[in-house]
N, C-alpha and C positions, 0 to 999 in steps of 0.2 A: 817646476813640475815636475811633478811625479809619474814616473811612465805607467804604460797599460800592461795588464799581464800578456802573455802570448794570447791567451786566446779571447781578448778583446782586441788584441792591437790586427789577430786575423783578421776578427767580424768587421774591425772598420776596412782593414785591406778587400774583402769582399764586397764591401759597401760599395768601394770603387771602382772595381773591378781588376784589382791590382793584385801581385805577388810581392812577396817580401823583395829588395831591394837586393842586389848581388851584382856587386861591380862598380861602376862610377859612379860617386854620389851624388853630382852635381849633375848629369842624367837623369839620376834617379828620381831625383827632387825634381825636376822639370814635370819628367810622364807626370808624378803624382801630383804635382800643382795643376795641370791640364785636366786629369780623370776628376781632380774635386771637383773642378769650374763646371766640368761636364755635368756629373752624378748629383752633386747636391750645389740646389739652389739655393740663391740669396733671397730669403724669403723673411717677411715682417707679418705674418697672418696669424701670430703668440697676441702680436697686440689686440688683433683685432677679432680674437678670439677669446679676450680675457686670461690666456694662458700667462704664469710668470716666467718672466727670460730670465734664466736660472744660470748664473755663473758658478757651477761648481765641473771640477770634472767629470762626477757620475752625470750630471744632468746634461750636460753638452755631450757626453756619448751616445746615452740615451736616447734623447731626440734626436741625432745626426744618424745613430747606426741603428738601433732597438727599432726607433720608429721611422725611420726613414723618412725625417722632415731635412729640413734645411733651417734657415734663422739668417740674423742681420751680422754683421761683422763680429760683435765681440763673440759671438756661439759659433760660427765658421772659423774664423781662424783660431780662436780658443781651441776648437777640435783637431784642427789642422795642426796646432802647435803638442796638444797630446801624440797624437799618433808620431808625429816629426821623432819627437823626443823616447818614443817606445823602439824606432827604428835606429836608435843612434847620433841622429843630429845635436848638435847644441840649439838649441832655441832660447827669444829675449822676443819677450814682449814689446814693443814699442807701442805709443802712444799719438796720435796725430792730429792736427785741426783743420778739416776740410773745409776746403775754400768754397763759396758761395757763391751765386751769380753775379755778387757786386764785389766780389773781388777780395772780400773779407774773410780769413778763418772763423771758423767756427767755434762752439763750446770746447774749454779744455777735456780731452777721455772723447774725444769725438766719433773716435776712429781705432779699432786696433789691430796694426800688423806687427810684421814677424821678424824678424832676422835670424837667419839662420847661417849656422859656421860663422858668422863674423864679418860675410861677405855679401847672403845675399838676400833682397826685401821680398820676402813669399806673402804674399795677399790674394786672398782666394771669397773675399769677403766685401768687396769695394762696389758691388755690378759690376760695370762697364771697363774694365781695365786691362792689367798686363796678363796676357794668358801663361804668360812664365814668367818665374821670378828674375827682380830685376837685381843688377850687377853694384851691387854700393860704391866699388874700388873703379866702374867707368866713369869717367866725368863727361866723356861724350855721349852722343845721343844714341840710344837702344831700340833697334826695330824689331817690333814683334807684332801678331799678328791683330792686335789690339791698337794697336798705334806705334807711334816715334813717341818714345821715351827721356828724357833727362833727368836726374836727378843731381842736383846742386846744392852748393851751402846757400843759406837763405841769408840773404844780405841784412835783411831788417832785424834779425829776430837775437836770440839768445847764440853765443860760441856752441859750432855742434849741431843748429838743427840745419835741416834739409828739406827744400821744396824737391816734391814729385809733381813731374809734369808732365802732359799728354798731350802728345800734337799742339806742344806751344803752349797751354793752356795748363795755368796749376792747380795740379787737384789736391793735393791735399800737404800741409806740413807737418814733417816728423822730428819727433826729439829722440832722440838717439841713447836717453839714459834708460836702460831695461828698469821696467814695472813687472806686477803682479797680478796675473787675472781679478782679484778684489779691487783692485785700484779703478776698474772700470764699473762697475757696481752705480757708479752714479750718474754717468755716461748713458747707461742703460736704462737707465728708472727715466730719466730725459726724453730720452726719446721715444721712450713707450708711451708717457704721458702727455708730452707736452706739444699745448698747440701749434707750439712755432717750429715741432720738429715735422718735415715731410714723411716721416714714418704713419706717424698719426691720421693722415687723411687720406689713405685707403690702403688696400692690400694691394702687394704685389708679388710676383713670383718668376723668377728667371735665370737661366743659367745657358750655357754657350753648347749649341749642336754640335754631334760628330762631324760635321761636315764643315765648322766652323765660323756659323752663324749664329745666332739667336733663339729664344724663344720668351717670351714674355707674358705673361697673364695679369694685367693690369685693372684690378674688378671683375667686370665682365668682357673687358676688350682684349683676345687675344691677339697679340705683334708677333710677326716672325719677319727676322730681319737677315739677310745672306751674309754671306762671306763677302761679298761685292759690295753689301748695302741697300740694296733692293731690299722694301719693306711694304710687309701687307697687312692691314688688322681686318680684325672678323669682331663682330659685336655678335656675341653669343644671347642670345634669344630666352633659355630659361634657364633655371636657378641646378637643376640635370644638367645641361648644358656644361656649368661651370666647373662644376664636381666632377664629369667624365674628363673635360683637358687638364685639372688638375691632378689626377687617375693618370691619363695615357701619356703627359706629358712631363710630369714631375716628379711620379710615383706617389703622391702625396693625394690619400685615400678620406676622405670629411664626412664627417657624420650632417655637418652644419656648414654654411657657410658666413667667411669674417664679414663681419660690418664696421665700414669705417668708423674708427675715434672721432676723431673730427673733421667733419669732410669738409673737404675745400669749399667756399662759395661755387655760386653757379658762375660759369663766364671766366673764370679763374682757371690759367694753366696748372697743371702737374710738373711737375721738374720728372724727367727722369733718372 
């Protein structure tokens, strides 16, 4: 992946409210990771607005920085990789298969995560996950504001594959062979079109809040979760209320609202 020029790098850092790292690379990576999760939301609005999910360097920068939007994993981690490379980090793109509620892994290229400087698992595109990068060299549990994480060899997979667990539950299976961004286009297409993909069943927008909680807008429902786990839900009555929530909570200005591509049948619960 090619680095951004200085002007674009500085613009990306301003998007995060960050400055160029100076000093400890590990500490700087942790700060950038957390700031990305706070300021660039996980959102699948493009799918429900009829917009293309374009996995190119220019498209990712334009969406995240110029347009002030977020994205799904391929876009968020792809954009973060661009920034990190521009700041001198060594970044490898890794493909993962997300575990479903049935305990089975999903499609190949289900998810994109990053290996940074050969040691850190950075992931700013998985919704509720770790606030800070995980240490791939740590065999034991890793405590994080997002939970207790464990990265361990996959017992029944190809040699080198890793399972990433959150609070004892497998989150995804990570393949450690480096990939290129174009490899993820099929996964992005599937998630953006298939009725089997949770992303096509309704719009969602979510980010970590400055106090360690989370704010999520799922269709017309605004959900606030505190750092202690207390949860409140508010049904927004009008389309204007929804647009205002996008603008106030996520900095996203919409001239029209996203419409679910493949709505989930009434009475069927949608996943988190």
